[in-house]
C-alpha positions in Angstrom: 110.7 136.2 100.0 108.6 133.4 98.4 109.3 129.9 99.9 111.4 127.5 97.8 109.1 124.8 96.2 110.2 121.4 95.9 109.1 118.5 93.9 107.0 115.7 95.7 109.1 112.6 96.6 106.8 110.2 94.6 107.3 112.1 91.4 111.1 112.5 91.9 111.3 108.8 92.4 109.6 108.2 89.1 111.7 110.8 87.0 114.7 112.2 88.8 116.0 109.8 91.7 116.6 107.0 89.1 119.6 109.1 87.7 122.9 108.0 89.5 123.7 112.0 89.8 120.9 112.0 92.2 121.3 108.8 94.3 122.4 111.1 97.3 118.8 111.9 98.1 117.9 108.2 98.4 121.2 107.5 100.1 120.2 110.0 102.5 116.9 108.6 103.3 118.1 105.2 103.8 121.1 106.3 105.9 118.8 108.1 108.3 116.2 105.2 108.5 118.7 102.4 109.1 121.2 104.5 111.1 124.1 103.4 109.2 126.0 104.7 106.0 123.9 103.4 102.7 125.5 103.9 99.5 123.5 102.8 96.3 125.5 100.8 94.0 122.6 100.8 91.1 119.1 100.5 90.6 117.6 97.4 89.5 114.3 96.4 87.6 112.1 93.6 88.5 108.5 92.4 88.3 108.0 94.1 91.8 108.7 97.7 90.7 107.4 98.0 87.1 105.3 101.1 86.6 101.9 100.4 86.0 100.2 102.9 83.8 96.9 102.5 85.3 98.2 102.8 88.9 100.9 105.4 88.5 99.0 108.1 90.5 98.4 105.7 93.3 101.9 104.3 93.9 105.6 104.0 92.5 108.2 101.6 93.5 112.1 101.7 93.1 114.6 99.1 93.7 118.1 99.7 94.8 121.2 97.6 95.5 124.1 98.6 97.7 127.7 97.3 97.9 126.8 94.6 100.1 124.4 93.2 97.5 121.6 94.0 99.8 118.3 95.1 98.2 116.1 98.0 99.1 112.5 98.1 97.7 111.2 101.6 98.4 107.5 102.1 97.8 105.2 105.1 98.1 101.4 104.5 98.3 99.0 107.3 98.0 95.5 105.7 98.3 94.1 103.3 100.8 94.8 99.5 100.3 93.4 97.4 103.2 95.7 94.3 102.4 98.8 96.5 102.2 100.5 94.4 104.9 100.1 91.4 102.6 101.2 93.2 99.7 104.4 94.1 101.5 105.1 90.5 102.2 104.3 89.7 98.4 106.9 92.3 97.4 109.8 91.0 99.5 108.9 87.2 98.8 109.1 88.1 95.0 112.4 89.6 95.3 113.7 86.7 97.2 112.9 84.4 94.3 113.6 86.8 91.6 117.3 87.7 92.8 118.6 83.8 93.2 119.7 81.8 90.4 118.4 78.2 89.7 120.7 75.8 91.3 122.3 78.3 94.0 122.3 77.5 97.5 120.0 79.0 100.1 122.9 80.8 101.4 122.6 83.0 98.4 119.5 84.6 99.5 119.6 88.3 99.4 118.9 90.6 102.5 115.9 92.7 101.6 114.9 96.0 103.1 111.2 97.0 102.3 110.6 100.7 102.9 107.1 101.9 102.8 105.9 105.4 102.6 102.3 105.7 103.0 99.7 108.6 102.8 97.0 107.0 104.5 96.2 105.4 108.0 97.6 101.9 107.6 96.8 99.8 110.6 95.9 101.0 114.1 98.8 102.9 115.7 99.8 106.4 116.8 103.5 106.1 115.8 104.7 107.6 112.3 107.5 105.2 111.7 107.4 101.5 112.3 110.2 98.8 112.0 109.3 94.9 111.7 111.9 92.0 111.6 111.8 88.3 112.1 113.1 86.9 115.3 112.6 83.1 117.0 111.9 82.8 120.7 111.4 79.8 122.8 107.6 79.4 123.8 108.6 78.3 127.2 111.5 80.4 128.3 111.3 83.3 125.8 115.0 82.8 124.7 116.1 84.2 121.4 117.4 81.8 118.9 120.8 82.8 117.8 123.1 81.7 114.9 126.0 79.4 115.6 129.6 80.7 115.5 129.9 78.8 112.1 126.7 80.5 110.7 127.8 83.9 112.0 131.2 83.6 110.3 129.6 82.2 107.0 126.9 84.6 106.6 128.7 87.6 108.1 125.7 88.7 110.2 125.3 88.5 114.0 121.5 87.5 114.2 119.0 85.5 112.6 116.9 88.5 111.9 119.7 89.9 109.8 119.0 87.0 107.1 115.4 87.7 106.9 113.6 91.1 105.1 113.2 93.9 107.4 110.3 96.3 106.9 109.8 99.9 107.6 106.6 101.9 107.3 106.6 105.6 107.4 103.0 107.0 108.1 103.8 110.4 107.0 100.3 112.0 106.1 99.8 113.7 109.5 103.3 114.7 110.5 103.8 118.3 109.9 106.0 119.8 112.8 109.7 120.5 112.0 112.2 118.9 114.1 115.8 118.7 115.0 115.7 114.8 114.8 117.1 113.7 111.3 114.5 111.1 110.7 111.3 113.6 111.7 112.9 116.0 109.3 112.5 113.5 106.6 109.1 112.6 107.5 108.3 116.3 107.5 109.6 116.8 104.0 107.8 113.5 102.6 104.5 115.2 103.9 104.8 118.9 103.3 107.2 118.9 100.6 109.3 121.8 102.5 112.8 121.8 103.4 113.6 124.5 105.9 116.9 126.1 106.1 118.2 124.5 109.2 117.7 120.8 107.8 120.6 118.6 108.9 119.4 115.1 107.9 121.5 113.3 105.4 120.0 113.6 101.9 117.9 116.8 102.5 120.8 119.0 101.3 120.8 117.1 98.1 117.1 117.3 97.9 117.1 120.9 98.2 119.6 121.1 95.2 118.2 118.5 93.0 114.4 118.6 93.5 113.6 122.5 92.8 110.3 122.8 90.8 111.9 125.8 88.9 114.5 123.3 87.4 111.5 121.6 85.5 110.7 122.2 81.8 107.3 123.5 80.8 106.1 120.0 79.6 107.5 118.4 83.0 105.8 120.9 84.9 102.5 120.4 83.0 102.8 116.6 83.7 103.9 117.3 87.3 100.7 119.5 88.2 98.5 116.7 86.5 100.0 114.2 88.9 99.3 116.5 91.8 95.7 117.0 90.8 95.2 113.1 90.7 96.8 112.8 94.1 94.5 115.5 95.6 91.4 113.8 94.1 92.4 110.5 95.6 93.1 112.0 98.9 90.0 114.0 99.0 87.9 111.0 97.9 89.2 109.1 101.0 88.4 112.0 103.4 85.1 112.6 102.0 84.0 108.9 102.0 85.2 108.6 105.6 84.0 111.8 107.0 80.6 112.2 105.5 79.9 108.5 105.8 80.7 108.5 109.4 78.4 111.4 110.0 75.3 110.0 108.2 75.9 106.7 109.8 75.9 108.2 113.2 73.0 110.3 112.5 71.1 107.2 111.3 72.2 105.0 114.3 71.1 107.5 116.9 67.7 107.7 115.1 67.0 104.0 114.9 69.0 102.9 117.8 67.2 102.0 121.0 68.7 100.5 124.2 70.0 97.1 123.1 69.8 97.9 119.3 71.6 101.2 119.6 75.2 99.9 118.6 73.8 97.7 115.8 71.7 100.7 114.4 74.8 102.9 114.3 76.9 100.3 112.7 74.2 99.9 109.8 73.9 103.4 109.7 77.6 103.9 108.8 77.7 101.3 106.4 74.7 102.7 104.5 76.3 106.1 104.6 79.7 105.0 103.5 78.0 102.9 100.7 76.4 105.8 99.4 79.3 108.0 99.5 81.3 105.5 97.7 78.7 105.3 94.8 78.8 109.0 94.6 82.6 109.0 94.5 82.7 106.4 91.9 80.3 108.4 89.8 82.8 111.4 89.8 85.7 109.2 89.2 83.9 107.4 86.4 83.2 110.8 84.7 86.8 111.8 84.9 87.6 108.7 83.0 89.5 107.0 85.7 90.3 103.4 85.2 87.6 100.8 86.7 90.3 98.9 88.7 91.4 102.3 90.4 87.8 103.2 91.1 87.3 99.6 92.6 90.3 100.0 94.7 89.6 103.4 96.0 85.7 102.7 96.7 85.5 99.1 97.4 82.8 98.7 94.7 82.9 95.8 92.4 83.6 96.0 88.8 80.0 95.2 87.8 78.5 97.8 90.4 80.7 100.5 88.6 79.8 99.4 85.3 76.0 100.3 86.2 76.6 103.8 87.4 75.4 106.5 85.2 
């Protein structure tokens, strides 16, 4: 029997999960991640989650609000972005200012959860899920700064960190082992697009029903496969640039390096190798009529360098 095929989560966020009838999929992901029930009240539009035509193969944002007036910024990023940590900060900062009315007191600042699903190696770490929040500790005794009883009653939260944005990073690209742990089941689905029959994580049952490829029209299917092709190109370019650039760099480094200068030779060799590969990739992307800003972001080349490529 042929395995059921499901729509990639980033495409589903663009087209399907914005429908209220499909909120159960997103609610399941957020419930699993936060380890408490999350019910989406509505989706919102903001400058932070407008779809950019030139960038729509690379990323997609979705902004949701729950019954507690908390905001959930869910972002999927397909290609490498070295300043992505700063981008996460920028996104939450914009939401803080966008969703408070002029003249309102600071007690009206909304709680924000930033959920980032990345398909590249962000930072240096071996886990697949990371959680970040803001705490204040004494520099002399390590004491955690807490809210006063009045503040807890006023804001209806227990800790200072509950007032600040919280960040979740799901590094899903290398996770391909099925698990009984609900969060790991979600990571597996986000990476492979597969939902085994024994899936128990909240939202995956709804995903199995709502995200079947067989439910798509011919025009939707054509657009979806075009999107998949672009994602594959982006991912292959990253792998090629890293893999071949490192191989050539190490080779040149070994040939040139001697005793004290061996490490320096290897570094220069890697840099030259990666530069050549970046130029080759840029030529291919330019011939495929990809936007200059996308090519620059993917390869690290400047717009002037890209303009001179033949």
